FIDREN-142488 format. One record per residue (C-alpha): residue number from 1; residue in one letter; x, y, z. Coordinates in steps of 0.2 Angstrom, whole numbers. Layout:
{NUM,'a',{X,Y,Z}};
...
//
This chain:
{1,'m',{477,490,407}};
{2,'k',{487,474,405}};
{3,'i',{482,458,416}};
{4,'t',{495,448,425}};
{5,'g',{493,430,430}};
{6,'a',{505,421,443}};
{7,'l',{518,408,439}};
{8,'t',{519,398,455}};
{9,'g',{524,381,461}};
{10,'k',{537,368,456}};
{11,'l',{550,371,443}};
{12,'a',{543,356,434}};
{13,'d',{526,363,432}};
{14,'i',{531,381,426}};
{15,'a',{531,377,407}};
{16,'n',{513,371,408}};
{17,'q',{507,385,420}};
{18,'a',{515,397,407}};
{19,'r',{506,389,392}};
{20,'t',{490,390,402}};
{21,'l',{492,408,406}};
{22,'e',{496,413,388}};
{23,'a',{481,403,381}};
{24,'s',{470,411,394}};
{25,'g',{473,428,388}};
{26,'a',{486,434,401}};
{27,'d',{497,449,395}};
{28,'v',{510,446,408}};
{29,'g',{516,430,418}};
{30,'a',{524,435,434}};
{31,'t',{535,425,447}};
{32,'i',{539,430,464}};
{33,'e',{555,425,474}};
{34,'l',{550,412,487}};
{35,'g',{555,394,486}};
{36,'h',{563,396,468}};
{37,'d',{574,409,459}};
{38,'p',{561,420,449}};
{39,'l',{572,421,434}};
{40,'m',{575,404,433}};
{41,'q',{556,401,432}};
{42,'l',{555,414,419}};
{43,'a',{568,405,409}};
{44,'i',{558,390,409}};
{45,'a',{542,400,405}};
{46,'a',{551,409,390}};
{47,'t',{554,393,381}};
{48,'a',{535,388,383}};
{49,'t',{527,403,377}};
{50,'n',{528,416,362}};
{51,'s',{520,432,366}};
{52,'m',{516,434,384}};
{53,'q',{527,446,393}};
{54,'l',{537,439,409}};
{55,'m',{539,448,425}};
{56,'t',{549,445,441}};
{57,'g',{538,453,454}};
{58,'i',{549,453,463}};
{59,'t',{568,447,463}};
{60,'v',{577,452,478}};
{61,'a',{590,465,472}};
{62,'f',{600,467,488}};
{63,'a',{603,448,488}};
{64,'r',{613,450,473}};
{65,'s',{626,462,466}};
{66,'p',{621,473,452}};
{67,'m',{633,462,439}};
{68,'t',{625,446,444}};
{69,'l',{607,451,442}};
{70,'a',{611,462,426}};
{71,'q',{619,446,417}};
{72,'a',{604,434,423}};
{73,'a',{591,447,416}};
{74,'y',{600,450,400}};
{75,'d',{601,432,396}};
{76,'v',{582,429,400}};
{77,'n',{578,445,390}};
{78,'a',{587,437,375}};
{79,'l',{580,420,378}};
{80,'s',{562,428,378}};
{81,'e',{566,439,363}};
{82,'g',{563,455,373}};
{83,'r',{548,450,383}};
{84,'l',{556,452,401}};
{85,'l',{551,465,414}};
{86,'l',{562,464,427}};
{87,'g',{554,468,444}};
{88,'i',{566,471,459}};
{89,'g',{563,475,477}};
{90,'s',{575,478,492}};
{91,'q',{566,465,504}};
{92,'i',{569,470,523}};
{93,'k',{584,471,533}};
{94,'p',{582,455,543}};
{95,'h',{581,445,527}};
{96,'i',{595,454,519}};
{97,'e',{607,453,533}};
{98,'k',{602,437,541}};
{99,'r',{595,427,527}};
{100,'y',{607,432,513}};
{101,'s',{621,438,523}};
{102,'m',{623,454,513}};
{103,'p',{625,472,518}};
{104,'w',{610,483,522}};
{105,'s',{610,502,523}};
{106,'k',{601,518,515}};
{107,'p',{588,506,505}};
{108,'a',{581,520,494}};
{109,'a',{598,527,489}};
{110,'r',{605,509,487}};
{111,'m',{591,505,475}};
{112,'r',{593,521,466}};
{113,'e',{611,517,463}};
{114,'y',{609,498,460}};
{115,'v',{597,502,445}};
{116,'l',{610,514,438}};
{117,'a',{623,502,440}};
{118,'m',{614,489,430}};
{119,'k',{610,501,416}};
{120,'a',{629,505,415}};
{121,'i',{633,487,414}};
{122,'w',{621,486,400}};
{123,'a',{626,501,391}};
{124,'c',{644,493,391}};
{125,'w',{638,477,384}};
{126,'q',{624,485,371}};
{127,'e',{634,501,366}};
{128,'g',{651,498,369}};
{129,'k',{654,509,383}};
{130,'p',{668,509,394}};
{131,'l',{662,501,411}};
{132,'d',{666,515,424}};
{133,'f',{653,515,437}};
{134,'r',{658,522,454}};
{135,'g',{646,525,467}};
{136,'e',{643,525,486}};
{137,'f',{638,506,487}};
{138,'y',{643,498,470}};
{139,'n',{659,500,459}};
{140,'h',{660,491,442}};
{141,'t',{675,496,432}};
{142,'l',{681,480,425}};
{143,'m',{674,472,409}};
{144,'t',{684,461,397}};
{145,'p',{679,454,380}};
{146,'m',{679,436,388}};
{147,'f',{666,441,400}};
{148,'t',{655,451,389}};
{149,'p',{639,443,383}};
{150,'p',{637,440,364}};
{151,'e',{627,452,354}};
{152,'n',{608,453,360}};
{153,'p',{596,461,347}};
{154,'h',{583,463,361}};
{155,'g',{595,473,373}};
{156,'a',{591,475,392}};
{157,'p',{575,473,399}};
{158,'p',{564,487,407}};
{159,'v',{568,488,426}};
{160,'i',{552,490,438}};
{161,'v',{556,494,456}};
{162,'a',{545,489,470}};
{163,'a',{541,504,482}};
{164,'v',{531,509,496}};
{165,'g',{538,523,505}};
{166,'p',{539,541,496}};
{167,'l',{558,541,494}};
{168,'m',{559,524,487}};
{169,'t',{545,529,475}};
{170,'e',{553,545,470}};
{171,'n',{570,537,466}};
{172,'a',{562,523,457}};
{173,'a',{552,535,446}};
{174,'e',{568,545,443}};
{175,'v',{580,530,436}};
{176,'a',{568,515,434}};
{177,'d',{556,511,420}};
{178,'g',{542,507,430}};
{179,'v',{536,507,449}};
{180,'l',{528,491,456}};
{181,'l',{516,495,470}};
{182,'h',{514,484,485}};
{183,'s',{498,475,488}};
{184,'f',{496,483,505}};
{185,'t',{490,500,500}};
{186,'t',{475,511,499}};
{187,'e',{468,523,486}};
{188,'e',{471,537,498}};
{189,'y',{489,532,500}};
{190,'i',{492,530,482}};
{191,'r',{484,547,477}};
{192,'t',{491,557,491}};
{193,'v',{509,549,493}};
{194,'t',{513,537,479}};
{195,'m',{508,548,464}};
{196,'p',{516,565,470}};
{197,'a',{533,554,473}};
{198,'i',{531,547,456}};
{199,'e',{529,564,448}};
{200,'a',{543,572,458}};
{201,'g',{554,557,451}};
{202,'l',{549,559,434}};
{203,'a',{552,578,435}};
{204,'k',{570,575,440}};
{205,'s',{573,563,425}};
{206,'g',{565,575,413}};
{207,'r',{551,562,409}};
{208,'t',{532,561,408}};
{209,'r',{519,549,416}};
{210,'d',{518,540,399}};
{211,'q',{536,535,400}};
{212,'l',{533,525,416}};
{213,'q',{523,509,419}};
{214,'v',{514,508,436}};
{215,'v',{511,490,441}};
{216,'a',{500,484,455}};
{217,'a',{493,467,462}};
{218,'p',{479,472,474}};
{219,'f',{471,460,485}};
{220,'f',{456,452,476}};
{221,'i',{443,444,488}};
{222,'t',{431,432,479}};
{223,'g',{426,415,476}};
{224,'e',{414,404,467}};
{225,'t',{405,398,483}};
{226,'e',{402,407,500}};
{227,'e',{415,393,508}};
{228,'q',{428,398,495}};
{229,'f',{424,417,498}};
{230,'n',{427,415,517}};
{231,'q',{443,405,515}};
{232,'v',{450,418,504}};
{233,'k',{444,433,515}};
{234,'l',{452,425,531}};
{235,'a',{469,422,522}};
{236,'a',{468,440,516}};
{237,'l',{464,446,534}};
{238,'n',{480,438,541}};
{239,'q',{490,444,528}};
{240,'i',{485,462,528}};
{241,'a',{488,460,547}};
{242,'f',{505,454,545}};
{243,'y',{510,468,533}};
{244,'g',{502,480,544}};
{245,'s',{513,475,559}};
{246,'t',{528,482,549}};
{247,'p',{533,499,555}};
{248,'a',{538,503,537}};
{249,'y',{520,501,532}};
{250,'r',{513,512,545}};
{251,'g',{509,527,533}};
{252,'v',{498,516,523}};
{253,'l',{486,514,538}};
{254,'e',{488,532,542}};
{255,'s',{481,537,526}};
{256,'i',{465,530,531}};
{257,'g',{465,534,550}};
{258,'y',{472,517,556}};
{259,'g',{489,522,560}};
{260,'e',{487,517,579}};
{261,'l',{483,499,574}};
{262,'q',{501,497,567}};
{263,'g',{507,497,585}};
{264,'e',{495,485,591}};
{265,'l',{498,473,576}};
{266,'n',{518,475,580}};
{267,'r',{514,470,598}};
{268,'l',{504,455,594}};
{269,'s',{516,449,581}};
{270,'k',{530,449,594}};
{271,'e',{520,438,605}};
{272,'g',{516,426,591}};
{273,'k',{498,430,592}};
{274,'w',{495,428,573}};
{275,'l',{477,423,573}};
{276,'e',{473,438,584}};
{277,'m',{481,449,572}};
{278,'g',{469,445,559}};
{279,'q',{455,448,569}};
{280,'c',{460,466,571}};
{281,'i',{457,470,553}};
{282,'d',{438,476,553}};
{283,'d',{428,476,537}};
{284,'t',{430,494,534}};
{285,'l',{450,492,533}};
{286,'l',{448,477,523}};
{287,'n',{438,486,510}};
{288,'k',{450,501,510}};
{289,'i',{465,489,506}};
{290,'a',{457,475,496}};
{291,'l',{444,473,482}};
{292,'v',{430,462,488}};
{293,'g',{415,455,479}};
{294,'e',{410,446,463}};
{295,'p',{423,446,449}};
{296,'a',{412,459,439}};
{297,'d',{410,470,455}};
{298,'i',{428,469,458}};
{299,'a',{432,475,440}};
{300,'t',{421,490,442}};
{301,'k',{428,495,459}};
{302,'l',{446,493,451}};
{303,'a',{442,504,437}};
{304,'q',{434,517,448}};
{305,'r',{448,517,460}};
{306,'y',{463,514,450}};
{307,'g',{459,515,431}};
{308,'d',{468,531,429}};
{309,'i',{484,524,438}};
{310,'f',{488,506,435}};
{311,'d',{496,501,418}};
{312,'i',{499,483,424}};
{313,'c',{488,473,436}};
{314,'g',{487,456,444}};
{315,'a',{471,446,442}};
{316,'s',{475,432,455}};
{317,'v',{464,429,469}};
{318,'f',{473,429,485}};
{319,'s',{474,411,493}};
{320,'g',{486,412,509}};
{321,'s',{502,406,504}};
{322,'a',{504,416,488}};
{323,'y',{492,421,474}};
{324,'s',{481,407,467}};
{325,'g',{486,411,449}};
{326,'v',{492,393,446}};
{327,'e',{479,394,433}};
{328,'f',{474,411,426}};
{329,'n',{458,418,434}};
{330,'t',{448,420,418}};
{331,'a',{433,427,425}};
{332,'l',{442,440,435}};
{333,'a',{453,445,421}};
{334,'d',{439,446,408}};
{335,'a',{429,457,419}};
{336,'i',{444,468,421}};
{337,'k',{447,469,402}};
{338,'v',{428,472,399}};
{339,'t',{428,486,412}};
{340,'a',{443,494,406}};
{341,'g',{436,493,387}};
{342,'q',{450,482,381}};
//
């Protein structure tokens, strides 16, 4: 199991953060699309590191055309000498339409086509194939020598698609190189919904499980002191409640018998009762979604729950605004690696 550490914060800090992560033993440094472009962050990290893989977890696909993202990712993969893992996700309809002013429809089908479009673009650049991609959502049929990137010995990066629902998951497993699981999930949901969808997608593509990477970033709730632990727990309760209020995630709650809670959380969110929402998450639900305890205990729980599933796993403790992996959480990461026999 490879271990991921988070790259967050100001652009001016990314190089030092990346060096710290690599020196501390992280296998992968990951960015998320919040206040900065994640590929720009990774371009900076690429010049500051030598061996650590670099992953966007995620960049918002539907905010960009396949051509735009294909070119940016191709460049960062060249700059990093083949270390990029391109994690992409759909975001949700309000953000795509109201924040990015981009079209939204049939997200699972659109994402499948998006990946195929990027791969067609890369095949044009890498293999000299004519660019003739025609789909329901995207059409790419023009590429001249002037706009073709220079030869790139490292080629295109693997594409990892964020997925929660079974259709998005199945499509991702069919056409992408990996599936990025949401932090808001349970073992029951992964084993009864996610993994069967992955197997169905792989069967469509004629591939086997070892040809697909499963990437995850569970909620880790721990702390060096009781005060820190309680702060992390409170932040996680509020974030879990926020995710739980989203109708698209109802299936996760239903997997452990909490389906009715989704409606209540959604009602409270519309009333702006954010603190009350967090109070709806009891310890049973928390322990189903999160891994709670000392680092060594968490590592054992991780191995027991997901050791046969996760190929890449985050090791950053939830802090509220994002993950606290500004510096690599070495105690947690070391415990996971020891437990995984690495």
